[in-house]
C-alpha positions as CSV (number, residue, x, y, z in Angstrom):
1,M,18.3,10.2,21.9
2,R,14.7,10.3,21.9
3,I,11.9,8.6,19.6
4,I,8.4,8.9,19.6
5,A,7.0,5.5,17.8
6,D,3.4,4.7,16.9
7,D,2.2,2.2,19.5
8,N,0.6,-0.4,16.5
9,I,4.1,-0.7,14.8
10,P,4.4,-4.6,15.3
11,F,7.5,-5.8,16.2
12,L,9.4,-2.8,17.4
13,R,8.6,-2.5,21.1
14,G,11.6,-3.4,23.3
15,R,14.1,-2.7,21.0
16,L,14.5,0.8,20.9
17,E,14.7,0.8,24.2
18,A,18.5,-0.2,23.7
19,V,19.8,3.1,22.6
20,A,17.2,5.9,23.1
21,E,14.5,7.0,25.6
22,V,11.0,5.8,23.4
23,E,7.4,7.0,24.3
24,Y,4.6,5.1,22.5
25,T,1.7,6.9,21.1
26,D,-1.7,6.0,19.2
27,Q,-1.4,7.4,15.0
28,W,-3.5,10.3,16.1
29,G,-1.4,11.4,19.2
30,F,1.1,12.6,17.5
31,T,1.3,16.3,18.8
32,P,3.8,19.6,18.6
33,E,4.3,18.9,22.1
34,L,4.7,15.5,22.0
35,V,7.9,15.8,19.3
36,R,9.1,18.8,20.7
37,E,12.0,17.5,22.3
38,A,11.9,14.4,19.8
39,D,15.1,13.2,17.5
40,A,13.1,10.9,15.3
41,I,9.5,10.1,15.3
42,V,8.6,6.3,13.1
43,I,4.9,6.8,12.5
44,R,2.6,4.8,10.1
45,T,-0.1,6.1,7.5
46,R,-2.7,8.2,9.2
47,T,-0.2,11.1,11.2
48,R,0.3,14.4,9.3
49,C,3.8,15.3,9.2
50,D,4.4,18.9,8.4
51,R,4.7,22.8,9.5
52,A,1.8,22.2,11.8
53,L,3.7,19.5,13.6
54,L,7.2,19.9,13.3
55,E,8.4,23.4,13.3
56,D,9.5,24.2,16.6
57,S,10.7,20.5,17.1
58,K,14.5,19.3,17.0
59,V,12.8,16.1,15.0
60,R,16.0,14.9,12.7
61,L,14.0,11.9,11.2
62,I,10.5,10.5,10.4
63,A,10.8,7.3,9.6
64,T,7.3,5.6,8.9
65,A,6.5,2.1,8.9
66,T,4.6,2.1,5.5
67,I,5.6,2.2,1.8
68,G,3.4,5.8,1.1
69,M,4.5,9.4,2.2
70,D,1.8,10.9,0.9
71,Q,0.8,12.2,4.7
72,I,3.8,13.7,4.5
73,D,5.2,17.0,3.6
74,L,8.1,16.1,1.9
75,E,9.2,19.3,0.7
76,W,9.3,21.3,3.8
77,C,10.9,18.8,5.6
78,A,13.7,18.8,2.9
79,R,13.8,22.6,3.8
80,Q,14.3,21.8,7.4
81,G,16.5,19.0,7.0
82,I,14.4,16.9,8.1
83,T,15.0,13.1,7.0
84,V,12.4,11.1,5.7
85,R,12.2,7.1,5.0
86,N,10.0,4.7,4.2
87,A,9.6,1.3,3.7
88,P,9.5,0.4,0.0
89,G,8.5,-2.8,-1.1
90,C,8.2,-4.3,2.3
91,N,4.8,-5.5,1.8
92,A,4.9,-6.0,-1.7
93,P,4.3,-10.0,-1.6
94,G,1.5,-9.8,1.0
95,V,-0.1,-7.2,-1.9
96,A,0.8,-9.6,-4.5
97,Q,-0.8,-12.5,-2.8
98,Y,-3.8,-10.3,-2.1
99,V,-4.3,-9.1,-5.8
100,W,-4.0,-12.7,-6.9
101,S,-6.1,-14.5,-4.8
102,A,-8.7,-12.1,-5.3
103,L,-8.4,-12.3,-9.5
104,L,-8.1,-16.0,-9.0
105,R,-11.4,-15.9,-7.2
106,M,-13.2,-13.8,-9.3
107,G,-12.7,-16.4,-12.2
108,F,-9.5,-14.9,-13.9
109,D,-7.9,-17.2,-16.3
110,P,-4.0,-16.8,-16.8
111,S,-4.0,-18.8,-19.5
112,A,-6.7,-16.8,-21.4
113,H,-6.9,-13.6,-19.7
114,T,-4.4,-10.1,-19.6
115,V,-3.9,-8.2,-16.5
116,G,-2.8,-4.7,-16.9
117,I,-0.8,-3.7,-14.1
118,V,-0.7,0.6,-13.7
119,G,2.4,1.4,-12.0
120,C,5.3,-1.2,-11.8
121,G,7.6,-0.2,-9.0
122,N,8.4,-2.7,-5.5
123,V,5.1,-4.0,-5.9
124,G,3.8,-3.9,-8.8
125,S,6.7,-5.6,-10.2
126,I,6.2,-8.5,-8.4
127,V,2.2,-8.4,-9.0
128,R,4.0,-8.7,-12.4
129,D,5.9,-11.4,-11.9
130,W,3.3,-13.5,-10.6
131,G,1.0,-13.1,-13.3
132,L,3.9,-13.9,-15.8
133,A,5.0,-17.3,-13.8
134,L,1.3,-17.9,-13.9
135,G,1.0,-17.9,-17.2
136,A,-0.6,-14.5,-18.0
137,R,-0.3,-12.0,-20.7
138,V,0.8,-8.7,-18.7
139,L,0.8,-5.3,-19.9
140,V,2.2,-2.5,-18.0
141,S,2.2,1.2,-17.5
142,D,4.2,3.4,-16.5
143,P,4.8,6.8,-17.8
144,P,7.6,7.8,-15.2
145,K,9.7,4.8,-15.8
146,E,9.5,4.9,-19.7
147,E,10.5,8.1,-19.8
148,A,13.5,7.8,-17.5
149,G,14.6,5.4,-19.9
150,I,14.2,2.4,-17.5
151,A,14.2,-0.8,-19.9
152,G,10.7,-2.4,-19.8
153,D,7.9,-3.8,-22.2
154,Y,5.6,-0.7,-21.9
155,T,1.9,0.1,-22.8
156,P,-0.3,3.2,-23.1
157,L,-3.0,3.6,-20.4
158,D,-5.9,3.7,-22.7
159,T,-4.9,0.6,-24.6
160,L,-4.5,-0.9,-21.2
161,L,-7.3,-0.4,-20.0
162,K,-9.1,-1.3,-23.2
163,E,-7.4,-4.6,-23.7
164,S,-6.9,-6.0,-20.2
165,D,-9.1,-8.4,-18.8
166,A,-8.5,-7.1,-15.1
167,V,-6.2,-4.0,-14.1
168,T,-4.4,-3.8,-10.4
169,L,-3.2,-0.6,-9.3
170,H,0.1,0.1,-8.0
171,T,1.1,3.7,-8.1
172,P,1.9,6.2,-5.0
173,L,-0.8,9.3,-4.9
174,T,1.0,12.3,-5.8
175,R,-1.2,15.7,-6.5
176,T,1.0,17.7,-8.6
177,G,3.8,16.8,-11.4
178,R,3.7,15.8,-14.6
179,H,2.7,12.3,-13.7
180,K,0.2,13.3,-11.0
181,T,-1.6,10.1,-10.3
182,H,-4.2,11.3,-8.1
183,H,-7.9,10.3,-9.4
184,L,-5.3,8.8,-12.4
185,I,-8.9,6.8,-12.7
186,G,-11.4,8.8,-13.6
187,E,-15.0,8.3,-15.9
188,R,-12.6,9.1,-19.5
189,E,-10.6,5.6,-18.0
190,L,-13.6,3.6,-16.4
191,S,-15.4,4.1,-19.8
192,H,-11.8,1.8,-21.6
193,I,-12.6,-0.6,-19.7
194,R,-14.9,-3.4,-21.2
195,D,-18.3,-4.6,-19.9
196,G,-17.7,-7.5,-17.0
197,R,-14.1,-7.0,-16.3
198,I,-12.2,-6.6,-13.0
199,L,-10.5,-3.5,-11.7
200,V,-8.3,-4.0,-8.2
201,N,-7.3,-0.9,-6.4
202,A,-4.3,-1.8,-3.4
203,A,-2.7,1.0,-4.1
204,R,-4.0,4.6,-3.1
205,G,-8.3,4.7,-2.1
206,A,-7.9,8.4,-4.3
207,V,-6.0,7.3,-7.3
208,V,-9.7,6.1,-8.2
209,D,-12.4,9.3,-8.6
210,F,-14.6,7.4,-6.4
211,N,-17.4,9.3,-7.8
212,A,-16.8,8.2,-10.8
213,L,-16.5,4.5,-9.9
214,R,-19.6,4.0,-7.9
215,R,-22.0,4.0,-11.4
216,H,-19.6,1.1,-12.8
217,V,-19.4,-1.2,-9.9
218,T,-23.2,-0.7,-8.6
219,T,-24.4,-1.7,-11.9
220,G,-22.4,-4.2,-12.1
221,R,-20.4,-2.7,-15.5
222,I,-17.4,-3.5,-13.6
223,R,-16.2,-6.0,-11.1
224,A,-14.2,-5.0,-8.6
225,A,-12.0,-5.4,-5.3
226,I,-11.0,-2.6,-3.6
227,D,-8.6,-2.8,-0.5
228,T,-7.8,1.2,-0.5
229,W,-10.4,4.1,-0.3
230,E,-10.8,7.7,-0.9
231,G,-12.0,8.9,2.1
232,E,-10.4,6.3,4.1
233,P,-11.4,5.7,6.9
234,E,-15.0,6.6,5.7
235,V,-16.0,4.1,3.3
236,D,-18.8,4.4,0.3
237,R,-21.5,1.9,1.6
238,C,-22.8,1.7,-2.0
239,I,-19.1,0.3,-4.0
240,L,-18.6,-1.6,-0.3
241,D,-22.1,-3.4,-0.9
242,A,-21.8,-3.7,-4.7
243,V,-17.9,-4.8,-5.4
244,E,-17.2,-8.6,-5.2
245,Y,-14.0,-7.6,-2.5
246,G,-14.2,-4.6,-0.2
247,T,-11.4,-4.8,2.4
248,F,-9.7,-2.1,5.0
249,H,-6.4,-1.3,3.4
250,I,-4.9,-4.6,5.0
251,A,-3.6,-5.9,1.1
252,G,0.2,-5.8,2.7
253,Y,-0.9,-7.4,5.9
254,S,1.2,-9.9,6.2
255,R,3.5,-10.7,8.9
256,Q,6.2,-11.0,7.2
257,G,5.9,-7.8,5.5
258,K,5.1,-6.5,8.9
259,E,8.6,-7.4,10.3
260,R,10.2,-6.2,7.0
261,A,8.7,-2.7,7.3
262,T,9.6,-2.8,10.9
263,R,13.5,-3.7,10.0
264,M,13.2,-1.0,7.7
265,A,12.3,1.4,10.1
266,I,15.2,0.5,12.3
267,E,17.6,0.8,9.7
268,A,16.7,4.2,9.1
269,I,17.2,5.1,12.9
270,E,20.2,3.2,12.7
271,E,22.2,5.2,9.4
272,T,20.7,8.4,10.9
273,F,21.9,8.2,14.1
274,G,25.2,5.8,13.8
275,V,23.3,3.1,16.5
276,S,23.2,-0.5,15.9
277,I,19.9,-1.9,17.2
278,D,18.7,-5.5,17.4
279,K,17.2,-6.7,14.6
280,S,17.0,-10.5,15.4
281,G,13.8,-12.5,14.4
282,L,12.6,-9.9,11.6
283,T,12.2,-11.1,8.2
284,P,14.9,-9.9,5.3
285,A,13.8,-8.6,2.2
286,Y,12.5,-10.4,-0.2
287,E,13.9,-12.9,-2.7
288,G,10.8,-14.5,-4.7
289,T,8.3,-17.2,-4.1
290,P,9.5,-20.6,-4.5
291,C,7.0,-23.3,-6.6
292,L,4.4,-20.3,-7.2
293,T,1.0,-21.7,-8.5
294,A,-2.5,-20.9,-8.6
295,E,-3.5,-23.1,-6.2
296,K,-0.8,-22.5,-3.5
297,I,-2.1,-18.6,-4.1
298,T,-5.8,-18.9,-3.6
299,A,-5.1,-21.7,-0.8
300,S,-2.7,-19.1,1.1
301,Y,-5.3,-16.3,1.5
302,D,-9.6,-15.7,0.8
303,P,-10.3,-11.6,1.0
304,A,-14.0,-12.7,1.3
305,T,-13.8,-13.3,5.4
306,D,-11.9,-10.0,5.5
307,T,-14.8,-8.3,3.1
308,A,-17.8,-10.0,5.5
309,M,-15.6,-8.0,8.6
310,L,-15.7,-4.8,6.8
311,R,-19.6,-4.7,5.7
312,D,-20.5,-6.3,9.3
313,A,-18.8,-2.5,10.7
314,P,-17.7,-0.2,8.2
315,E,-17.6,2.3,10.6
316,D,-15.0,0.1,12.6
317,F,-12.1,0.8,9.3
318,D,-9.6,1.6,11.5
319,T,-10.2,-0.9,14.8
320,L,-10.0,-3.7,12.1
321,R,-7.4,-2.6,10.9
322,R,-5.5,-2.3,14.3
323,D,-6.8,-5.3,15.0
324,Y,-5.8,-7.3,12.3
325,K,-4.0,-11.1,12.7
326,Y,-1.1,-11.0,10.2
327,R,-1.7,-13.8,7.7
328,E,1.3,-15.9,6.4
329,E,2.2,-15.0,2.9
330,A,1.8,-17.7,0.3
């Protein structure tokens, strides 16, 4: 078996070699020539997987060590019989740590304030659970889950935006369909957020229309913590200078989250090809955070440090991500 893997996936090197011939490349290095004889590729967020890359290849499996799959042409892959596996929920506790540390440091008071969560999947549900544990009033908007009949207390998006003291986004990025999320939060939606309230984007950049967002944050009408940027690795410097926290897509970059993602990519290879691979030392699925307190969350991570790094060198967005020292979860 031959596998091409992103060389920046942590805790992976040395594990696949027992069952496959493995070649590592950076996220931009996946070419049709390189992957042509591969049985599987293991990628991250920047490697575009579509007909242009894979048409003449032997690839049977794409395993991405990320939650998002908007870098993959899922319909084309399905037609070609290529299995696609991601790592849902791998970094959810790390994102919850980021979101709640930012909110608490920005003055969100769980005993008096309302948090609105847009998208309540693997990540949003943990952000919700932490909010409830801290004593906050929590509103959730998730039309796909609501229409599917999944039990929950749902709030229309407009109502959530108007009633929340902080809004945090946790949807995938989709550009088609009844509930597409591209520019889900545009001028109309931003206008519903009350003056001085908080918006957090740790989902995908283009869930927010950044052209619309710019005016609201540069005038100070909306306060914000932005981890994912429309057009990244390019960063809107006006927005970066105006937000209270602006980071380089590292909300989920905990050590435990990275270990879970690598474990899930390995499991995808095991299940697809019927092999057994060493997963010792890799963090298993999340089972809750004991003794959760606001003090524990804020002590575990301060997004101001990462904000300062990005403001000093926004052109180094991808380098900062690559060289990031993974933090410990709360």
